[in-house]
C-alpha positions as CSV (number, residue, x, y, z in Angstrom):
1,M,-6.0,-28.7,6.8
2,S,-8.2,-30.9,7.5
3,E,-10.2,-30.5,4.6
4,L,-7.3,-31.6,2.3
5,S,-8.1,-34.9,3.5
6,D,-11.5,-35.4,2.9
7,L,-11.1,-34.7,-1.0
8,T,-9.4,-37.8,-3.6
9,V,-6.1,-38.3,-4.9
10,A,-7.4,-36.8,-8.4
11,E,-8.6,-33.8,-7.0
12,L,-5.7,-33.2,-4.6
13,K,-3.7,-33.9,-8.1
14,E,-5.7,-31.1,-9.9
15,L,-5.2,-28.4,-7.3
16,L,-1.4,-29.6,-7.8
17,R,-1.4,-28.9,-11.6
18,E,-3.4,-25.6,-11.4
19,A,-0.7,-24.5,-8.3
20,G,1.9,-25.8,-10.7
21,L,3.4,-28.0,-7.5
22,P,4.4,-32.2,-8.2
23,V,1.9,-34.5,-8.8
24,S,4.0,-37.6,-7.4
25,G,3.9,-38.9,-4.5
26,K,1.1,-40.6,-2.0
27,K,-1.7,-38.5,-0.4
28,A,0.2,-38.2,2.2
29,D,2.7,-36.0,0.7
30,L,-0.1,-34.2,-1.8
31,I,-1.8,-33.5,1.7
32,A,1.7,-32.1,2.5
33,R,2.9,-29.9,-0.7
34,L,-0.3,-28.0,-0.5
35,E,-0.3,-26.6,2.9
36,E,3.8,-26.1,2.6
37,A,2.9,-24.1,-0.2
38,D,-0.4,-22.3,1.9
39,E,1.5,-20.8,4.5
40,H,4.6,-20.2,2.3
41,D,2.2,-17.3,0.7
42,E,0.6,-16.3,4.1
43,D,4.2,-15.5,5.2
44,I,4.7,-13.2,2.6
45,E,1.3,-11.4,3.4
46,E,2.4,-11.3,7.1
47,E,5.4,-10.2,6.3
48,V,3.8,-7.4,3.8
49,E,1.3,-6.6,6.7
50,A,4.3,-6.3,9.5
51,E,6.2,-4.2,6.6
52,E,2.9,-1.5,6.4
53,D,2.1,-1.3,10.4
54,D,5.8,-0.8,11.0
55,F,5.6,2.7,8.2
56,D,2.1,3.7,10.0
57,D,4.0,3.3,13.2
58,Y,6.9,5.3,12.7
59,D,9.5,6.7,15.3
60,D,10.4,9.6,14.0
61,D,12.3,10.7,16.8
62,E,14.3,7.2,17.1
63,D,15.1,6.7,13.9
64,W,15.1,9.4,10.9
65,D,17.6,11.6,10.4
66,D,16.6,15.1,13.1
67,D,18.5,17.5,10.3
68,E,16.2,16.7,7.8
69,E,14.4,20.0,7.0
70,Y,10.9,20.4,6.3
71,F,10.4,17.1,7.4
72,H,7.2,16.2,10.1
73,V,8.4,14.8,12.7
74,A,5.0,15.5,15.0
75,R,3.8,12.0,16.7
76,Q,0.5,12.9,18.8
77,K,-2.0,9.9,19.4
78,P,-5.8,10.8,19.3
79,V,-8.0,11.4,22.5
80,L,-9.7,8.7,23.0
81,D,-12.1,7.6,25.0
82,E,-12.1,4.2,26.3
83,A,-15.1,2.4,24.2
84,T,-13.4,3.5,21.7
85,K,-10.0,1.3,22.6
86,A,-12.2,-1.8,23.5
87,A,-13.9,-1.1,20.0
88,L,-10.2,-0.8,18.4
89,D,-8.8,-3.8,20.0
90,A,-11.3,-5.7,19.6
91,R,-11.6,-4.9,15.7
92,K,-7.4,-5.9,15.4
93,A,-8.2,-9.3,17.3
94,Q,-10.6,-9.7,14.4
95,K,-8.3,-8.8,11.7
96,K,-5.9,-11.8,12.7
97,S,-8.8,-14.1,13.5
98,Q,-10.0,-13.3,9.8
99,P,-9.1,-15.3,6.1
100,K,-7.6,-14.3,3.7
101,F,-10.2,-13.3,1.4
102,R,-8.9,-14.5,-2.3
103,R,-9.4,-13.9,-5.3
104,Q,-10.6,-17.0,-7.9
105,E,-8.3,-18.8,-9.0
106,W,-5.3,-16.9,-7.5
107,F,-3.5,-20.3,-7.3
108,R,-4.0,-20.2,-11.4
109,Y,-2.2,-17.1,-12.4
110,R,0.8,-15.3,-11.0
111,R,-1.0,-10.8,-11.4
112,L,-4.2,-12.6,-9.1
113,K,-2.0,-13.5,-6.2
114,R,-1.8,-9.9,-4.4
115,T,-4.4,-8.3,-6.0
116,G,-8.2,-6.9,-4.0
117,W,-11.4,-9.3,-3.6
118,R,-13.4,-9.5,-6.3
119,K,-16.3,-11.8,-6.2
120,P,-16.8,-14.4,-8.6
121,K,-19.5,-14.5,-11.0
122,G,-19.6,-17.7,-12.9
123,M,-22.2,-20.1,-12.7
124,Q,-20.0,-23.0,-11.8
125,S,-17.5,-21.9,-10.1
126,S,-15.9,-23.1,-7.0
127,Q,-15.7,-20.6,-5.1
128,R,-19.4,-19.2,-5.7
129,L,-20.8,-23.0,-4.8
130,N,-18.8,-22.4,-1.0
131,R,-17.2,-25.9,-1.6
132,K,-15.2,-26.6,1.2
133,Y,-11.3,-27.0,-0.8
134,R,-11.6,-23.2,-2.1
135,S,-10.9,-19.8,-0.5
136,P,-13.9,-18.4,2.1
137,M,-15.8,-15.5,0.2
138,A,-16.1,-12.7,2.2
139,R,-19.6,-12.4,3.6
140,V,-21.5,-9.8,5.9
141,G,-20.1,-11.2,8.9
142,Y,-17.4,-10.9,8.9
143,G,-17.9,-7.3,8.9
144,K,-16.3,-5.1,11.5
145,I,-17.2,-3.2,14.6
146,G,-19.1,-0.3,13.1
147,S,-18.3,3.1,15.9
148,V,-14.6,2.3,14.7
149,R,-14.9,0.9,11.3
150,N,-13.4,4.0,9.1
151,L,-10.7,4.8,11.6
152,H,-6.9,4.2,11.3
153,P,-5.5,2.2,13.0
154,S,-4.8,4.2,15.4
155,G,-7.4,5.9,16.6
156,F,-6.9,8.9,14.0
157,Q,-10.0,10.0,11.5
158,E,-7.8,10.4,8.5
159,V,-8.6,13.9,5.5
160,L,-7.0,13.9,2.9
161,V,-5.2,17.2,2.6
162,H,-4.0,18.5,-0.7
163,R,-3.2,22.1,0.1
164,P,-1.8,23.6,3.0
165,E,-4.2,25.5,4.0
166,D,-6.1,22.6,3.8
167,L,-5.0,21.6,7.6
168,D,-6.3,24.7,8.9
169,G,-9.5,22.9,9.3
170,I,-8.5,20.4,11.7
171,D,-8.7,18.8,14.6
172,P,-4.6,16.9,16.0
173,A,-6.9,16.0,19.1
174,V,-9.3,13.3,16.7
175,Q,-8.7,13.7,13.4
176,A,-4.7,13.1,11.3
177,A,-4.3,13.7,7.7
178,R,-3.2,11.9,4.3
179,V,-1.4,13.8,1.5
180,G,-3.5,12.9,-1.9
181,R,-0.9,10.7,-4.3
182,T,-0.5,13.6,-6.8
183,V,0.3,16.0,-4.7
184,G,3.5,17.1,-6.0
185,G,7.1,16.9,-3.6
186,R,7.7,20.7,-3.5
187,K,4.2,21.2,-1.9
188,R,3.9,18.2,-0.3
189,A,7.4,19.7,1.9
190,L,4.9,22.3,2.8
191,I,1.9,20.2,4.0
192,H,4.8,18.5,6.3
193,E,5.6,22.0,6.8
194,R,2.3,23.3,8.1
195,A,0.6,20.2,9.9
196,H,4.4,20.2,11.9
197,E,3.2,24.1,13.3
198,L,-0.5,22.9,13.9
199,G,0.7,19.7,15.9
200,I,-0.7,17.8,13.2
201,R,-0.5,14.4,12.5
202,V,0.5,12.9,8.6
203,L,-0.2,9.7,8.3
204,N,1.9,9.3,5.2
205,R,4.4,11.2,5.6
206,R,7.6,10.4,3.8
207,R,12.0,10.9,3.9
208,G,13.8,13.3,2.8
209,V,10.7,15.2,1.0
């Protein structure tokens, strides 16, 4: 980080104390320690995101048990035009280059490390004042392509369902179902069975329902 080299030793030690790291050593040692801690946090977040992407793109026929009853095995792909496909690829590239938006003082409190973004409100907040050694803030300039803003990474439009009857109005060519979090296992199994009959993809399908 080129920003860390511009800080004084006292400022570097303050960052290390806030992160719960040792403050001994020369300036180069302090910078290396901060960079190593930041890379470690980024690796953990990338692993979590990779697991979520793998779950979304799970191959039903290759990796899941075909003998499970009432399990959704449809692998439909959305019908997209070339412009939408290009916009999805561009959004994916934008997401990779986008910085991680962390809450204020995420390095001080463990409970803040995995929480969502929240705008800093303090009058003397270092993050709100946009000081260079603080995490970047979410701004309008980081917005993605508007035409695909609400689409699933696969290209489907998500439709929230709570009953098997909710699947009747879904267009399987461009829409996919997402089962509500409050739906129980028995009703979820009926939704999976009905979705398989209609050829509708369920984005948050489960094993052994």
